[in-house]
C-alpha positions as CSV (number, residue, x, y, z in Angstrom):
1,X,29.8,-33.2,-27.2
2,X,26.1,-34.3,-27.4
3,X,26.1,-35.1,-23.7
4,X,27.4,-31.7,-23.0
5,X,24.3,-30.1,-25.0
6,X,21.9,-32.5,-23.2
7,X,23.4,-31.4,-19.9
8,X,23.1,-27.8,-20.8
9,X,19.5,-28.1,-22.1
10,X,18.4,-29.6,-18.7
11,X,20.3,-26.9,-16.7
12,X,18.8,-24.2,-19.0
13,X,15.3,-25.8,-18.6
14,X,15.3,-26.0,-14.9
15,X,16.4,-22.3,-14.5
16,X,13.6,-21.4,-16.9
17,X,11.1,-23.4,-14.7
18,X,12.4,-21.8,-11.5
19,X,12.0,-18.4,-13.0
20,X,8.5,-19.2,-14.4
21,X,7.2,-20.9,-11.2
22,X,8.5,-17.8,-9.1
23,X,6.7,-15.2,-11.2
24,X,3.6,-17.3,-11.2
25,X,3.6,-17.6,-7.5
26,X,4.2,-14.1,-6.9
27,X,1.2,-13.0,-8.9
28,X,-0.9,-15.7,-7.5
29,X,-0.1,-15.1,-3.9
30,X,-0.6,-11.5,-4.4
31,X,-4.0,-12.4,-5.9
32,X,-5.0,-14.4,-3.0
33,X,-3.9,-12.2,-0.4
34,X,-6.1,-9.3,-2.1
35,X,-8.9,-11.7,-2.1
36,X,-8.5,-12.5,1.5
37,X,-8.5,-8.7,2.5
38,X,-11.4,-7.4,0.4
39,X,-13.3,-6.5,3.4
40,X,-10.6,-6.1,6.4
41,X,-7.1,-5.2,5.9
42,X,-5.9,-7.3,8.7
43,X,-8.0,-10.6,8.8
44,X,-7.8,-13.3,11.3
45,X,-8.8,-16.3,9.2
46,X,-6.5,-17.6,6.5
47,X,-9.2,-20.0,4.9
48,X,-9.9,-17.6,2.0
49,X,-6.2,-17.4,1.3
50,X,-6.0,-21.2,1.6
51,X,-8.8,-22.1,-0.7
52,X,-7.8,-19.3,-3.2
53,X,-4.2,-20.7,-3.5
54,X,-5.4,-24.3,-3.7
55,X,-7.4,-23.4,-6.8
56,X,-4.7,-21.6,-8.4
57,X,-2.2,-24.6,-7.7
58,X,-4.7,-27.0,-9.0
59,X,-4.4,-25.7,-12.5
60,X,-0.4,-25.6,-12.5
61,X,1.5,-27.8,-14.8
62,X,2.8,-31.1,-13.3
63,X,6.2,-29.7,-13.6
64,X,5.2,-26.8,-11.5
65,X,3.4,-28.9,-9.0
66,X,6.7,-31.1,-8.6
67,X,8.7,-28.2,-8.0
68,X,6.3,-27.0,-5.3
69,X,6.2,-30.5,-3.6
70,X,10.0,-30.6,-3.5
71,X,10.1,-27.1,-1.9
72,X,7.4,-28.2,0.5
73,X,5.3,-25.4,-0.5
74,X,2.4,-27.9,-1.0
75,X,1.9,-31.2,0.6
76,X,-0.4,-34.3,-0.5
77,X,-3.7,-34.2,1.1
78,X,-6.9,-36.2,1.2
79,X,-9.3,-33.4,-0.2
80,X,-10.7,-32.3,-3.3
81,X,-7.7,-30.3,-4.3
82,X,-5.3,-33.1,-3.5
83,X,-2.9,-30.5,-1.8
84,X,-2.5,-28.7,1.4
85,X,-0.6,-25.2,1.5
86,X,2.5,-25.1,4.0
87,X,1.8,-21.5,5.4
88,X,5.2,-21.5,6.7
89,X,6.7,-21.6,3.4
90,X,4.3,-19.2,2.1
91,X,5.4,-16.7,4.6
92,X,9.1,-17.5,3.8
93,X,8.3,-17.0,0.2
94,X,6.9,-13.5,0.9
95,X,9.8,-12.6,2.9
96,X,12.2,-13.8,0.3
97,X,10.5,-11.8,-2.4
98,X,9.6,-8.5,-0.4
99,X,10.8,-6.3,-3.3
100,X,8.0,-7.9,-5.4
101,X,5.4,-7.8,-2.6
102,X,5.9,-4.3,-1.6
103,X,6.4,-2.7,-4.9
104,X,4.0,-4.6,-7.2
105,X,1.3,-6.1,-4.7
106,X,-0.7,-3.2,-3.7
107,X,-2.7,-5.0,-0.9
108,X,0.5,-6.6,0.8
109,X,2.2,-2.9,0.7
110,X,-1.0,-1.4,2.4
111,X,-1.1,-4.3,5.0
112,X,2.5,-4.3,5.9
113,X,2.5,-0.6,6.2
114,X,-0.6,-0.7,8.3
115,X,1.4,-3.3,10.5
116,X,3.9,-0.8,11.1
117,X,1.3,1.9,12.0
118,X,-0.1,-0.3,14.7
119,X,3.2,-0.7,16.4
120,X,3.3,3.1,16.8
121,X,-0.5,3.1,18.1
122,X,0.5,0.6,20.7
123,X,3.3,3.2,21.8
124,X,0.6,6.1,22.1
125,X,-0.6,6.8,25.7
126,X,-4.0,8.4,26.5
127,X,-2.6,11.5,28.6
128,X,0.4,12.3,26.3
129,X,1.3,15.6,27.8
130,X,1.4,14.2,31.3
131,X,3.5,11.3,30.2
132,X,6.2,13.6,28.6
133,X,6.5,15.5,31.8
134,X,7.3,12.2,33.6
135,X,9.8,11.2,31.0
136,X,11.5,14.6,31.4
137,X,11.8,14.3,35.1
138,X,13.1,10.6,34.6
139,X,15.8,12.1,32.4
140,X,17.3,14.0,35.2
141,X,17.5,10.9,37.5
142,X,18.4,8.2,35.2
143,X,22.1,6.9,34.7
144,X,21.0,5.1,31.3
145,X,19.6,8.2,29.7
146,X,19.4,6.4,26.4
147,X,16.6,4.4,27.3
148,X,14.7,7.3,28.5
149,X,15.5,9.2,25.2
150,X,14.3,6.3,23.2
151,X,11.0,5.9,24.9
152,X,10.4,9.8,24.6
153,X,11.3,9.6,20.9
154,X,8.9,6.9,20.3
155,X,6.2,8.8,22.0
156,X,7.3,12.0,20.0
157,X,7.1,9.9,16.7
158,X,3.7,8.3,17.7
159,X,1.9,11.6,17.9
160,X,3.7,13.2,14.6
161,X,6.5,15.4,16.3
162,X,9.0,14.3,14.0
163,X,11.6,16.9,14.8
164,X,11.5,16.4,18.4
165,X,11.7,12.7,17.9
166,X,14.7,12.8,15.6
167,X,16.6,14.8,18.2
168,X,16.0,12.1,21.1
169,X,16.9,9.3,18.7
170,X,20.4,11.2,17.7
171,X,21.0,11.2,21.4
172,X,20.3,7.5,21.7
173,X,22.8,6.7,19.0
174,X,25.6,7.8,21.2
175,X,24.8,4.6,23.4
176,X,26.1,1.5,21.7
177,X,23.4,-0.7,23.2
178,X,20.7,1.5,21.6
179,X,22.6,2.5,18.4
180,X,20.7,0.1,16.0
181,X,17.3,0.6,17.6
182,X,17.8,4.4,17.5
183,X,19.1,4.3,13.9
184,X,16.0,2.2,12.9
185,X,13.6,4.6,14.7
186,X,15.4,7.7,13.1
187,X,14.8,6.2,9.6
188,X,11.1,5.5,10.3
189,X,10.5,8.9,11.7
190,X,12.3,10.5,8.6
191,X,10.2,8.2,6.2
192,X,7.0,9.3,8.1
193,X,8.1,12.9,7.9
194,X,8.6,12.2,3.9
195,X,12.4,13.0,4.2
196,X,12.7,10.0,2.0
197,X,16.3,10.1,0.7
198,X,17.5,10.5,4.4
199,X,15.3,7.5,5.5
200,X,16.7,5.4,2.8
201,X,20.3,6.3,3.9
202,X,19.6,5.2,7.4
203,X,18.0,2.0,6.3
204,X,20.7,1.2,4.0
205,X,23.3,1.7,6.7
206,X,21.6,-1.0,9.0
207,X,21.3,-3.5,6.3
208,X,25.0,-3.0,5.4
209,X,25.6,-3.8,9.1
210,X,23.3,-6.8,9.2
211,X,22.0,-8.2,6.0
212,X,19.0,-10.0,7.8
213,X,17.6,-6.7,9.5
214,X,14.1,-7.5,8.4
215,X,12.5,-4.3,9.8
216,X,15.1,-2.2,7.9
217,X,14.6,-4.0,4.7
218,X,11.0,-3.8,5.0
219,X,11.3,0.1,5.7
220,X,13.7,0.5,2.7
221,X,11.1,-1.0,0.5
222,X,8.1,0.8,1.7
223,X,10.0,4.2,1.4
224,X,10.9,3.0,-2.2
225,X,7.2,2.7,-2.9
226,X,6.3,5.8,-1.2
227,X,8.7,7.7,-3.7
228,X,7.4,5.8,-6.5
229,X,3.7,6.7,-5.5
230,X,4.6,10.1,-5.2
231,X,6.3,10.2,-8.7
232,X,3.5,8.5,-10.4
233,X,1.1,11.2,-9.1
234,X,3.6,14.0,-10.2
235,X,3.7,12.4,-13.8
236,X,0.0,12.2,-13.9
237,X,-0.4,15.8,-13.3
238,X,1.0,16.4,-16.7
239,X,-1.1,14.1,-18.5
240,X,-3.7,15.7,-20.7
241,X,-6.7,13.5,-19.3
242,X,-5.6,14.2,-15.7
243,X,-5.0,17.9,-16.0
244,X,-8.6,18.1,-17.9
245,X,-10.3,16.3,-15.1
246,X,-8.4,18.1,-12.1
247,X,-8.8,21.4,-13.1
248,X,-12.0,23.3,-14.4
249,X,-12.2,23.3,-18.4
250,X,-12.1,26.7,-19.9
251,X,-14.8,27.0,-22.8
252,X,-12.3,26.4,-25.7
253,X,-11.0,23.0,-23.9
254,X,-14.8,22.1,-23.4
255,X,-15.7,22.6,-27.0
256,X,-12.8,20.5,-28.2
257,X,-13.7,17.8,-25.5
258,X,-17.4,17.7,-26.7
259,X,-16.5,17.4,-30.2
260,X,-13.8,14.7,-29.3
261,X,-15.7,12.2,-27.0
262,X,-18.6,11.8,-24.6
263,X,-17.6,11.4,-21.1
264,X,-18.2,8.1,-18.8
265,X,-21.6,8.1,-17.0
266,X,-22.5,6.2,-13.8
267,X,-26.0,5.0,-13.6
268,X,-27.1,7.8,-11.1
269,X,-26.1,10.5,-13.7
270,X,-28.0,8.9,-16.6
271,X,-30.5,11.7,-16.9
272,X,-28.1,14.3,-17.4
273,X,-27.3,15.7,-20.8
274,X,-24.0,17.0,-22.1
275,X,-20.3,16.4,-20.8
276,X,-20.3,19.4,-18.5
277,X,-23.6,18.4,-16.6
278,X,-22.3,14.8,-16.6
279,X,-19.2,15.5,-15.1
280,X,-20.6,17.5,-12.3
281,X,-22.9,14.9,-11.4
282,X,-20.1,12.1,-11.6
283,X,-17.8,14.2,-9.4
284,X,-20.8,14.5,-6.9
285,X,-21.8,10.8,-7.1
286,X,-18.5,9.3,-7.1
287,X,-17.0,11.5,-4.2
288,X,-20.4,10.8,-2.1
289,X,-20.1,7.1,-2.7
290,X,-16.5,6.9,-1.4
291,X,-17.2,9.1,1.6
292,X,-20.3,7.1,2.6
293,X,-18.2,3.9,2.4
294,X,-15.2,5.2,4.4
295,X,-15.1,3.2,7.8
296,X,-14.0,6.3,9.8
297,X,-14.2,4.0,13.0
298,X,-11.5,1.9,11.5
299,X,-9.5,5.1,10.5
300,X,-9.8,6.6,14.0
301,X,-8.8,3.3,15.7
302,X,-5.9,2.4,13.4
303,X,-4.5,5.4,11.7
304,X,-1.7,7.7,12.9
305,X,-3.6,10.8,12.1
306,X,-4.3,13.8,14.3
307,X,-7.7,15.4,14.8
308,X,-8.5,17.6,11.7
309,X,-9.8,17.9,8.1
310,X,-8.2,15.9,5.3
311,X,-8.4,16.2,1.6
312,X,-7.0,13.1,-0.3
313,X,-6.1,13.2,-4.1
314,X,-7.3,10.2,-5.9
315,X,-6.9,9.2,-9.6
316,X,-8.4,6.2,-11.5
317,X,-9.0,5.0,-14.8
318,X,-12.5,3.9,-16.6
319,X,-11.6,1.5,-19.0
320,X,-13.2,0.7,-22.3
321,X,-15.6,-1.8,-20.5
322,X,-16.7,0.8,-17.8
323,X,-14.7,-0.6,-14.9
324,X,-12.6,1.2,-12.6
325,X,-9.0,0.3,-12.8
326,X,-5.4,1.6,-12.1
327,X,-6.6,3.4,-8.7
328,X,-4.1,5.6,-7.1
329,X,-4.2,7.4,-3.8
330,X,-1.9,10.0,-2.9
331,X,-1.9,10.0,1.2
332,X,0.8,8.8,3.8
333,X,-1.5,6.5,6.0
334,X,-2.1,3.1,4.8
335,X,-5.5,2.7,6.6
336,X,-7.0,5.7,4.7
337,X,-5.6,4.5,1.5
338,X,-6.9,1.1,2.0
339,X,-10.6,2.6,2.8
340,X,-10.6,5.0,-0.3
341,X,-9.4,2.3,-2.6
342,X,-12.1,-0.1,-1.2
343,X,-14.6,2.7,-1.7
344,X,-13.4,3.2,-5.3
345,X,-13.2,-0.4,-6.1
346,X,-17.0,-0.8,-5.0
347,X,-18.3,1.7,-7.6
348,X,-20.8,0.0,-9.9
349,X,-20.0,-0.6,-13.6
350,X,-20.2,2.5,-15.6
351,X,-20.9,3.5,-19.4
352,X,-17.5,4.0,-20.9
353,X,-16.4,7.3,-22.8
354,X,-17.0,7.1,-26.4
355,X,-15.0,8.6,-29.1
356,X,-16.4,10.9,-31.9
357,X,-16.6,7.4,-33.9
358,X,-18.8,6.0,-31.2
359,X,-16.0,3.5,-30.1
360,X,-15.3,2.8,-26.3
361,X,-12.2,4.6,-25.0
362,X,-10.2,4.6,-21.8
363,X,-10.3,8.0,-19.7
364,X,-8.5,9.1,-16.4
365,X,-10.4,10.6,-13.4
366,X,-9.3,12.6,-10.4
367,X,-11.5,13.4,-7.5
368,X,-10.3,14.8,-4.2
369,X,-11.9,12.8,-1.1
370,X,-12.5,14.8,2.1
371,X,-13.0,13.5,5.5
372,X,-12.5,14.7,9.2
373,X,-11.0,12.9,12.0
374,X,-12.2,13.9,15.7
375,X,-9.6,11.9,17.8
376,X,-10.6,11.7,21.6
377,X,-6.9,11.3,22.5
378,X,-5.4,14.5,23.9
379,X,-1.9,15.5,22.7
């Protein structure tokens, strides 16, 4: 009987270790990916990531290190950290835990979304209208029309003409050789058009047919994340703090607020007196700071946006320590989200809000960020 208990103990312990190391690795890989991509969403060098992971793993317990060596995640090396990182297995680890990295790791979600947008940008042509005329002529002569429908559908999707794209992909599905490609493109088109339920249906259909369909798995997780982000914003609209900051206070609300606490203050607004004046200053300074830090050249080069004026809704918390946390950006383009988050993250430390008793308290802010895109591509 004792032997059975000992075996069960070791089995339970090993399972617990596996779970613990998995959760620890998820958090640390996410942290290090975020550190690597602080200045550029798609960096060429992995040295920052390697150094960061080496530092994290150096502090792991001997049991954790032993598991990582067995899994060939790390290898012995002659350097100060004693371990080299096996990046092939790091990539496989991320692939195997896509649900976590897309749902919980903000920077990876933005990165993988941006990679997909880049695929669309590669499809774009300079003179789009001329190319569409050529494809329409090609349709009349081609015996394999599915190939032309697919190419035209991708062109439509790349310039945001989602209804036209869907019609071409529906026609592609009739050809067995193009059925899976067209179904994935159809799911992606619906996702971009914010028809999230339909998109998930198409992605799931592909995954059911092929469990290893990486693009469909990624698309499904990204769609889930987009739904979650939208739901988060909808729920935020009903919180008191969000509502007060989002809309102009009426006189009664202002009096209650003034009696309850003082609002956060950024350094540039130090000279203002009274919550109302500080709020107006905060709104202007924070908005201006983010707009000045927007890399419009990067957005123009990599985003899938048409020319025009845009307003992006953001919300964030100012902690008791005066730090900007829990940033949310409601927009469907990952490059814009990345740039705005980067701008908000670069805000200097603020004086936190204070309760009537003078104690620091957490507050929620919402500020719309405006920008314009002037794209030279002719649609």
